[in-house]
C-alpha positions in Angstrom: -148.2 -26.6 124.1 -149.1 -23.2 122.8 -145.8 -21.7 124.1 -143.7 -24.4 122.4 -145.6 -23.9 119.1 -144.8 -20.2 119.2 -141.2 -20.9 120.0 -140.9 -23.2 117.1 -142.4 -20.6 114.8 -139.9 -18.0 116.0 -137.0 -20.3 115.5 -138.2 -21.2 112.0 -138.5 -17.5 111.0 -135.1 -16.7 112.5 -133.5 -19.6 110.6 -135.1 -18.6 107.3 -134.0 -15.0 107.8 -130.4 -16.2 108.4 -130.5 -18.2 105.2 -131.9 -15.3 103.2 -129.3 -12.8 104.5 -126.2 -15.0 104.0 -124.1 -13.9 101.1 -123.9 -16.4 98.3 -120.7 -18.4 97.6 -118.9 -17.3 94.4 -117.2 -20.0 92.4 -114.1 -19.4 90.2 -112.3 -21.1 87.4 -108.8 -20.6 86.0 -110.3 -21.2 82.6 -111.3 -18.0 80.9 -113.5 -19.8 78.4 -111.2 -19.4 75.4 -111.4 -22.2 72.9 -108.4 -23.2 70.8 -108.4 -25.0 67.5 -104.9 -26.0 66.7 -103.5 -27.8 63.6 -104.3 -31.5 63.6 -100.7 -32.2 62.6 -99.1 -30.6 65.6 -97.2 -32.5 68.3 -99.3 -34.7 70.6 -98.8 -33.5 74.2 -100.4 -34.9 77.3 -100.4 -33.1 80.6 -100.6 -36.0 83.0 -100.3 -34.5 86.4 -100.1 -31.3 88.5 -99.2 -31.5 92.1 -100.1 -28.5 94.2 -99.1 -27.5 97.8 -101.5 -28.4 100.6 -101.9 -24.7 101.4 -103.9 -24.2 98.2 -105.2 -27.7 97.7 -108.7 -26.8 99.1 -112.0 -25.5 97.8 -111.5 -22.0 99.2 -109.4 -19.3 97.6 -106.3 -18.4 99.6 -104.5 -15.1 99.8 -101.5 -14.0 101.9 -102.1 -10.7 103.6 -99.3 -9.5 106.0 -97.3 -10.6 109.0 -97.4 -14.3 108.0 -101.2 -14.2 107.9 -103.1 -16.3 105.3 -106.7 -15.6 104.5 -109.0 -18.4 103.5 -112.2 -17.2 102.0 -115.3 -19.4 102.5 -117.4 -17.3 100.2 -114.9 -17.4 97.3 -114.2 -21.0 96.1 -112.8 -22.9 93.2 -115.4 -24.5 90.9 -113.2 -27.7 90.9 -109.9 -28.8 92.5 -106.8 -27.0 91.3 -105.1 -30.3 90.6 -107.7 -30.8 87.9 -108.0 -27.2 86.6 -104.3 -26.6 86.2 -103.6 -29.5 83.7 -106.6 -28.5 81.6 -105.6 -24.8 81.5 -102.0 -25.7 80.8 -103.1 -28.1 78.0 -105.2 -25.4 76.4 -102.4 -22.8 76.4 -99.8 -25.4 75.2 -102.2 -26.3 72.3 -102.4 -22.6 71.3 -98.7 -22.0 71.6 -97.7 -25.1 69.7 -100.5 -24.7 67.2 -101.6 -28.3 67.9 -105.1 -29.7 68.3 -103.5 -32.8 69.8 -102.9 -31.5 73.3 -104.9 -32.8 76.2 -104.9 -33.1 80.0 -105.3 -36.4 81.9 -106.9 -35.4 85.3 -107.6 -39.0 86.5 -105.4 -41.9 87.5 -106.1 -43.6 84.2 -103.1 -45.0 82.3 -101.7 -42.3 80.0 -101.9 -43.1 76.3 -98.8 -42.6 74.0 -98.0 -39.1 73.1 -95.0 -37.3 71.6 -94.6 -35.5 75.0 -95.9 -36.1 78.5 -95.8 -33.2 80.9 -95.7 -33.5 84.7 -96.0 -30.4 86.8 -95.1 -29.8 90.5 -96.3 -26.5 91.7 -94.0 -25.5 94.5 -95.8 -22.2 95.2 -98.8 -20.5 93.8 -99.4 -17.7 96.1 -101.6 -14.6 96.0 -100.3 -11.6 97.8 -103.7 -9.9 98.3 -104.2 -6.9 96.1 -100.6 -7.0 94.8 -99.1 -10.0 92.9 -99.4 -13.7 92.1 -96.2 -15.6 92.6 -95.9 -19.0 90.9 -92.9 -21.4 91.2 -93.3 -24.5 89.1 -91.0 -27.4 88.4 -91.9 -29.3 85.3 -90.7 -32.5 83.6 -91.3 -33.5 80.0 -90.9 -37.0 78.7 -90.5 -37.6 75.0 -91.9 -40.5 73.1 -88.4 -41.9 72.7 -87.9 -42.0 76.4 -85.8 -38.8 76.7 -86.5 -36.4 79.5 -85.9 -32.7 80.0 -86.7 -30.5 83.0 -87.4 -26.9 83.7 -88.4 -24.4 86.3 -90.7 -21.4 85.9 -90.7 -18.6 88.4 -93.4 -16.0 87.7 -94.4 -12.8 89.4 -97.6 -11.6 87.9 -99.1 -8.2 89.0 -102.7 -8.1 89.9 -104.7 -5.3 88.2 -103.8 -1.8 89.5 -107.5 -1.2 90.3 -107.6 -4.4 92.5 -108.0 -4.3 96.2 -107.3 -7.0 98.8 -110.8 -8.5 98.3 -110.8 -8.5 94.5 -110.9 -12.2 93.9 -111.8 -12.1 90.2 -108.7 -10.0 89.6 -106.6 -12.4 91.6 -107.9 -15.5 89.7 -107.2 -13.7 86.4 -103.6 -13.0 87.5 -103.2 -16.7 88.5 -104.4 -17.7 85.0 -101.9 -15.3 83.4 -99.1 -16.6 85.5 -99.9 -20.2 84.5 -99.9 -19.1 80.9 -96.3 -18.0 81.4 -95.4 -21.4 82.7 -97.0 -22.9 79.6 -94.9 -20.6 77.5 -91.7 -21.9 79.1 -92.8 -25.6 78.6 -93.8 -24.8 74.9 -90.4 -23.4 74.3 -88.8 -26.5 75.7 -91.0 -28.7 73.5 -90.2 -26.6 70.4 -86.4 -27.0 71.1 -86.9 -30.7 71.4 -88.7 -30.9 68.1 -85.9 -29.1 66.4 -83.3 -31.4 68.0 -82.0 -28.8 70.4 
């Protein structure tokens, strides 16, 4: 009885030591916290969907290293799923670029309300090459209130900070955010042309 009590104490101490020494999980967001207050008379735009590849549709951050190797980091994770983050970040950037306070993201399966433009995004690729670049390939579809549709494709290669190393996840996430801003810029240009009748 005395022996089993000592063994239990040793196991408890070892378990607590393991918990104390484990590195904490870091959580990241594509949203850099900027707030945008656009004009209330700008076009209404609703980002209704963003499909992402299964490779990155997971809590952990993913980076390609070399020789077809992909690194999945259990200690560096997204604060929320990318399929929810991307529409919100895109909507914020579109609101700023179109000077409109009537841009929003619909991240649930709710029926989309009427809007001047509805944006659907299909991320073909959103790949981090560790310590080097972020590469985004996005197909997008924009539906106008009148039922018209126009399409586009954005291919972006965004360098990660020169000071970044292969484990610099904050720099990688910042580069992903910049790459998505370029996608938003392409969509905003398409919306502007449509507003001008182009």
